[in-house]
C-alpha positions as CSV (number, residue, x, y, z in Angstrom):
1,M,-17.9,-16.2,16.4
2,S,-14.6,-14.9,15.0
3,P,-14.1,-14.2,11.4
4,R,-11.2,-16.6,11.4
5,H,-13.6,-19.7,12.2
6,F,-16.6,-18.2,10.0
7,L,-15.2,-19.0,6.6
8,P,-14.4,-22.5,7.2
9,K,-17.6,-23.3,9.0
10,Y,-20.2,-21.6,6.9
11,L,-18.6,-21.3,3.4
12,V,-15.7,-23.7,2.8
13,L,-17.2,-26.9,4.5
14,P,-20.6,-26.5,2.6
15,F,-18.9,-25.6,-0.8
16,V,-16.5,-28.6,-0.3
17,T,-19.3,-31.0,0.7
18,A,-21.4,-29.8,-2.2
19,A,-18.5,-30.3,-4.8
20,A,-17.8,-33.9,-3.3
21,V,-21.5,-34.8,-3.5
22,S,-21.6,-33.4,-7.1
23,V,-18.4,-35.5,-8.1
24,F,-19.9,-38.5,-6.5
25,V,-23.3,-38.1,-8.4
26,S,-21.4,-37.6,-11.7
27,T,-20.1,-41.2,-11.4
28,R,-23.6,-42.5,-11.2
29,V,-25.5,-40.7,-13.8
30,G,-25.0,-40.6,-17.7
31,E,-25.1,-37.5,-19.9
32,P,-26.3,-34.9,-20.0
33,W,-26.4,-34.9,-16.2
34,K,-22.8,-36.1,-15.8
35,G,-21.5,-33.1,-17.5
36,L,-23.8,-30.8,-15.5
37,T,-22.7,-32.2,-12.0
38,V,-19.0,-32.1,-13.1
39,N,-19.6,-28.3,-13.8
40,M,-21.2,-27.8,-10.5
41,A,-18.3,-29.4,-8.7
42,A,-16.0,-27.1,-10.6
43,A,-18.1,-24.0,-9.7
44,F,-18.2,-24.8,-6.2
45,L,-14.5,-25.2,-6.1
46,G,-14.0,-22.1,-7.8
47,S,-16.3,-20.4,-5.4
48,I,-14.0,-21.6,-2.5
49,V,-10.8,-20.1,-4.3
50,T,-12.8,-17.0,-5.0
51,V,-13.9,-16.5,-1.3
52,F,-10.3,-17.1,0.0
53,Y,-9.0,-14.6,-2.5
54,V,-11.2,-11.8,-1.6
55,D,-10.8,-12.7,2.1
56,V,-7.1,-12.2,1.8
57,I,-7.3,-9.0,-0.2
58,L,-9.8,-7.5,2.3
59,R,-7.7,-8.5,5.2
60,R,-4.6,-7.0,3.8
61,N,-6.4,-4.0,3.0
62,Q,-7.8,-3.7,6.5
63,E,-4.4,-4.5,8.1
64,A,-2.8,-1.6,5.9
65,R,-5.4,0.7,6.9
66,W,-5.2,-0.2,10.7
67,A,-1.3,-0.4,10.7
68,R,-1.3,3.6,10.4
69,V,-3.8,3.7,13.3
70,R,-2.0,1.5,15.3
71,S,1.4,3.5,14.8
72,K,-0.4,6.5,16.4
73,V,-1.8,4.4,19.3
74,F,1.8,3.1,20.0
75,I,2.8,6.8,20.3
76,R,-0.1,7.3,23.0
77,L,0.9,4.3,24.9
78,E,4.4,5.4,25.0
79,R,3.5,8.8,26.1
80,V,1.4,7.6,29.0
81,S,4.1,5.4,30.1
82,N,6.7,8.1,29.9
83,A,4.4,10.5,31.7
84,T,3.9,8.2,34.6
85,I,7.6,7.3,35.1
86,S,8.5,10.9,35.0
87,S,5.7,11.8,37.6
88,V,7.7,9.5,40.0
89,R,10.9,11.0,38.9
90,S,9.5,14.5,39.6
91,A,8.0,13.4,42.9
92,F,11.5,11.9,44.0
93,G,13.3,15.1,43.0
94,V,15.4,13.5,40.5
95,Q,16.5,15.7,37.6
96,P,15.7,14.4,33.8
97,P,18.6,12.8,32.2
98,D,21.2,15.2,30.4
99,A,20.7,13.2,27.2
100,L,17.3,14.1,26.7
101,A,18.2,17.9,27.0
102,L,20.8,17.4,24.3
103,D,18.5,15.6,21.8
104,P,15.0,15.8,22.7
105,M,13.7,14.6,19.2
106,N,15.7,11.4,19.4
107,L,12.7,8.9,20.4
108,A,14.8,5.9,20.6
109,L,17.3,7.7,22.9
110,M,14.4,8.8,24.9
111,R,13.1,5.4,25.6
112,R,16.3,4.0,26.6
113,E,16.8,6.9,29.0
114,I,13.2,6.4,30.5
115,L,13.8,2.8,30.8
116,Q,17.0,3.4,32.8
117,L,15.1,5.6,35.2
118,A,12.5,3.1,35.7
119,E,14.4,0.1,36.2
120,Q,17.4,1.5,37.9
121,T,17.6,5.2,39.0
122,L,14.3,5.4,40.6
123,R,14.9,2.3,42.6
124,P,14.7,1.4,45.4
125,A,11.7,3.6,45.7
126,L,11.6,3.8,49.4
127,F,14.5,6.1,49.6
128,G,12.6,8.6,47.2
129,I,9.2,8.2,49.0
130,E,10.9,9.1,52.5
131,K,12.1,12.3,50.9
132,M,8.9,13.4,49.4
133,N,6.8,16.2,51.4
134,Q,3.0,16.8,51.3
135,R,3.3,19.0,48.2
136,D,5.2,16.2,46.4
137,W,2.5,13.8,47.3
138,K,-0.3,16.0,46.0
139,I,1.5,16.6,42.7
140,L,2.1,13.1,42.3
141,A,-1.4,12.0,43.2
142,A,-2.6,14.5,40.6
143,N,-0.3,13.1,37.9
144,L,-1.1,9.5,38.7
145,Q,-4.8,10.4,38.4
146,G,-4.3,12.0,35.1
147,S,-2.5,8.6,33.9
148,V,-5.5,6.7,35.1
149,Q,-7.8,8.8,33.1
150,E,-5.8,8.9,29.9
151,I,-5.6,5.2,30.0
152,D,-9.5,5.1,30.2
153,R,-9.6,7.3,27.1
154,L,-6.9,5.2,25.3
155,L,-9.0,1.9,25.9
156,T,-12.3,3.5,25.1
157,L,-11.1,5.1,21.9
158,F,-8.5,2.5,20.5
159,W,-9.6,-0.9,21.9
160,R,-9.7,-2.2,18.3
161,S,-6.2,-1.4,17.7
162,L,-4.9,-3.0,21.0
163,D,-4.1,-6.8,21.3
164,A,-4.8,-8.4,24.7
165,D,-1.1,-8.1,25.9
166,Y,-1.1,-4.1,25.5
167,T,-4.6,-3.8,27.0
168,L,-3.5,-6.0,30.0
169,L,-0.5,-3.9,30.6
170,L,-2.5,-0.6,30.6
171,L,-5.1,-2.1,33.0
172,Q,-2.1,-3.1,35.1
173,I,-0.6,0.4,35.1
174,Q,-3.9,1.6,36.2
175,E,-4.3,-0.9,39.0
176,N,-0.8,-0.1,40.2
177,A,-1.5,3.7,40.3
178,L,-4.8,3.2,41.8
179,A,-3.3,1.4,44.6
180,I,-0.9,4.4,45.4
181,L,-3.9,6.8,45.2
182,T,-6.0,4.5,47.4
183,S,-3.1,4.7,50.1
184,Y,-2.8,8.4,49.9
185,S,-6.2,9.2,49.9
186,I,-6.6,7.0,53.2
187,F,-3.6,8.8,55.0
188,P,-3.2,12.3,53.5
189,D,-2.1,13.3,57.0
190,I,0.7,10.7,57.1
191,F,2.5,10.9,53.7
192,G,5.1,13.6,53.5
193,V,4.5,14.8,57.0
194,P,7.7,15.3,59.1
195,K,7.9,12.8,62.0
196,E,7.8,15.5,64.5
197,S,4.8,16.9,63.0
198,L,2.8,13.6,62.8
199,P,-0.7,13.4,64.3
200,R,-0.8,11.2,67.6
201,K,-3.1,8.1,67.7
202,L,-6.1,7.9,69.7
203,D,-4.1,6.4,72.6
204,G,-1.4,9.0,72.3
205,S,1.1,6.9,71.0
206,S,3.4,7.8,68.0
207,S,2.1,7.5,64.3
208,V,5.6,6.9,63.2
209,P,5.0,3.1,63.0
210,I,2.0,3.7,60.7
211,Q,3.9,6.1,58.6
212,R,6.8,3.5,58.1
213,A,4.4,0.8,57.1
214,Q,2.7,3.0,54.7
215,Y,5.9,4.2,53.1
216,Q,6.8,0.6,52.5
217,L,3.6,-0.3,51.0
218,A,3.9,2.7,48.8
219,S,7.2,1.9,47.6
220,D,6.3,-1.6,46.7
221,D,3.4,-0.1,44.9
222,V,5.6,2.5,43.1
223,E,8.1,-0.3,42.0
224,K,5.3,-2.5,40.3
225,L,4.2,0.7,38.7
226,L,7.6,1.5,37.3
227,S,8.0,-2.3,36.4
228,T,4.6,-2.2,34.5
229,C,5.6,0.9,32.7
230,S,8.9,-0.5,31.8
231,R,7.2,-3.7,30.5
232,L,5.0,-1.7,28.2
233,L,7.9,0.4,26.7
234,R,9.7,-2.9,26.0
235,A,6.6,-4.5,24.5
236,L,6.3,-1.6,21.9
237,P,7.8,-1.6,18.6
238,P,11.4,-0.3,18.3
239,H,12.1,3.3,17.2
240,Q,14.0,3.6,14.1
241,E,17.5,5.0,14.8
């Protein structure tokens, strides 16, 4: 049972019931029992006030402590999203934005530029994928594997600081990255290979249709990955200018 429901069910309700019973009994008995039951009712109501006051103070202190932790976790989330988007940028041979070189410490500017990459520059992804060679694919696969592992670490270490929305986005980034990695691991001799160097199928026919289909599938997965990273960046608290 969550702490939110524990207090009303196991503390407040019994105290309120006990206070109501004490008040009712006080109207049916004479002194000294009447005064005793009234005092008991007051004590029960005072206990409710005390419990809520202590609960509010404890929650406030806990929130203050975890606020500092969450700010550090948000930095980690932004880093993994930025790194994943930058992995695609590097694989596509796209140069980093000039603004980042001019002011690399401006985090708000960095987020805007990374979002520009994810939502516009790197799309449509099929154009970039068709230009990738085998070396580009190996590097992209290694970088995406690193993103998957980093998300595992984040979820393991900081699950208490993440609400369901952030957790879902991290898992979705993992799923999108793993979809790309799975396609690449199945067809490593197809991705990034020039058409004239593609291996023939068993019946001797060209493998170009297979490559074309795999490129289209990979481009869809890359665009989903970019979209999820973008959603995570937009969900994070804004940087102070």
